[in-house]
N, C-alpha and C positions, 0 to 999 in steps of 0.2 A: 439165354443170356442177352440176346438182342432186346427182348421185351423188357428185361430188368434195366438195361441201360437207358432205354427210351422212357421208362418210368422215372428213373432218377433225374434224367434231363428235364422231364416235364415238371417234376416237383421243384427243381432249382429254378426253372423259368417262372413258375407260378409264384414261388417265394420272392423272386426278384420283382416281379410285377406287383405283388401286394406291398412290398417295401416301398416301391416307387409311388404307388397309389396313396398310401397312408402318409408318407412324408410330404407329398405335395398338397394334400387336402387336410392339413391339421388346422387350418384357419376356419374352423366351422363354428366359431363362437357366435352367441346371439347378441353380443354387445356391438353397438355401432362403432365404426372406426373413429379414432380421435382425429379431429380436424385441426390442423395447424393454423393458428391465426396468421392473416396476411400481414405484411409490413405496414406500418402506419396506424395500427390499432392504438386508440387512446382511451383512457379511463373516463368514467362519468365526471369525475372531478376535473379532468383536463378539459372536457367538453364545457363544463361550467365556466372554467377560466377563459376559454376562447370566446365563448358567448358573451361574457361580461366585458371582455376587452373590446368587443365590437360596439358596445353601447354608445360610446362617444361619437363614433362615426354614424351610427344609426340616428342619433338625435340630430346631428347636423343635417343629414339628408331629410329626415322627417320634419324638422322644424322649418326648414326652408322650402320644401316642396309640398308638404302635406299639412301645413299649419292649420288649415280650415277643414281638414278631413275628419270624419267621425271615427275612422278605424286606424288611421296612420298607415305607413308603408308596411309591406310584407317583410318578415324576417326569416321565413323558412318556406320550404316547399316539401310536400309530402307525396310520395309515389307509391302506388301499390307494388308489392313485391312481384306479382305476376307480370305487370307491365314492364318492370325492369328486366325480368328474365326474358320475356318475349322481345324486348328491344335489343338485348345482347345477342340473341339468336338472329334476329333481323339484321343488325349491324354487321355481324360476322358474314352472313350470306351476301349482303349488299356489297361489302368490301371485296369479297371474293369475286363477285360478278363484275366489279369495276377493276379487277386486276390488282387489288390491294390486299394486305394482311392487316387485320385489326390487332392492335397491341394494347389498347387501353381506351379510356374515356376521359375527356376533359370537361370540367364543369365551368360554365360561364355565368356570371350575373347578367341578367337582362331585365327589361321592363316591358310590360304590356303597353301598347299605345293608349293614351287617354281616349275615352269616348264621351258622348253626351251624357250617357247614363252613369259612368263611373270613372274614377281615376285609375290609370294603369299602374299596377303594383309591381314591385320587384319579383322576379322569378329566377329559377336556376335552370340552365339548359345543359343537357348532356350532349356532347359532341364527340363522335368516334375519332380516334386517332390511330395512326398506323403508318405503313410504308408501302410504296409501290413495288410489286413483284417484278423483278427484272431477271432475265436469264441470259447466261452466256454459255452456249453450248449445252451441256447437260447439267450444269451447276446452277443453283438458284442463289442469287446474291441478295442479301438483305442490306438495304441502305438506310441509315437514320433510324427513325422510330419516334413515336410520340408526336408526330405532326398531324395537325387536323386534316382529316380526309374530306376535302371540300366537295367531293362528288357524292358524299354520303349523307343521309338524313340524320338529323338530331332528334332529341326527345325533349318535349316541353308540354307535359300534361299533368304536372303536379298540382296538388291543391294547396291553397295558401294556409298559413298557420291559423289556429283558432284561439283567440282572435289574431289577426295578422301581425300585430306588434308584439305578441307573446314571446318571452324568453324561453330558454331551455330550462327545465323540461316542461312540455305541454301536456 
């Protein structure tokens, strides 16, 4: 009778373990997970609208500063995906080392300095944003957010548009 009770108990425990295993491992599909789009996504039509709305400003800048230029000022910057991914990892690490938490990136318009060889074209700079880590006792307090992390490096290694004055799409 003892052996029979142990057998029944073993079967019940085995069935319970199998039930738990199969119910927690049902997500064995071969399809990749659906990625939810982030906030701020715009359609190609909206991109064209924003790009065209910039034309008047671009012409004012270009006609006044680049009137004798062969190419005109730059309208876009292109970054390799690998460079952006590496920069995000680097910015997170640098922010942590500096006692900050990275919470985003800000894009600034900038311009390369003019040289004897060429005029300095407009560029886009990535600047990390975040907040200082402060602690009170064992609690971590988050203050603000979205502020430029002035002790962190930015990214400016994009290539200009082809040609520099080209509208969307290139």
